[in-house]
Steps between C-alpha positions, in 0.01 A plus 500: 500500500665407170162382371364852538783644285482228236125552478555873422763458230263433204238749620587792270524287184172315579324821585597651163392189311169478678440876462478460124224241534312639803626795716261410780624144524861627492444727792314244703766236435779744595323602818446137596866413429617785717266404785618136479866612514422715805330197663810288435723762657268536802494122545881481486535786755240361734667151487828665606366723776240261645671163536378173649582517863469309835433642843470316830149362422424555131613454143423805286467428132524809280560463126470822306184705512243225489593243775501575874433214733589410857532147619537406868816292557293251710286438189792371297530115527793440265751736334758351275703556180322402177598182324449445130197278582319815643527719197196375314279466817133584468295715733803699607511880560826632345662819617817547300506860382722524194694181579444133557376313806742328740317448828187300592267585798224262613246668717275350766187541293648290213599798285841471322702810414815519284719798553784647304768640734849632463638296790271200568753327729537802723127551501440139611767527774346821631142360486618189693660718764190715538263204515719349776475818703116484461491151660705607805 
């Protein structure tokens, strides 16, 4: 959210400087800057109101406006905290939002996902509990 505000601070000065060179470019640049600030605000709000969640059978990944994915719990082979060795892994899908990754999921099809969560330990505990209820 702060990025949107920081992005808007120099806008009036830049607009005035560009207006002297080319008024059309100044208006296009200002409009694009405003739209990018709105996009940043929408991403931040969507991340807050649409969190990553677990239900009895699925993991729902929602990061901002652009990522919405559902993974069956039975399709997750391994879920663990990230170690420093995992940070430069190749062929990994990273869902971290505005933060860093701290959890590794290995799916049955061979796909590896790194997630950025607020409470990875609590998430792992809950996922283990839900997967145990699926087996019984």
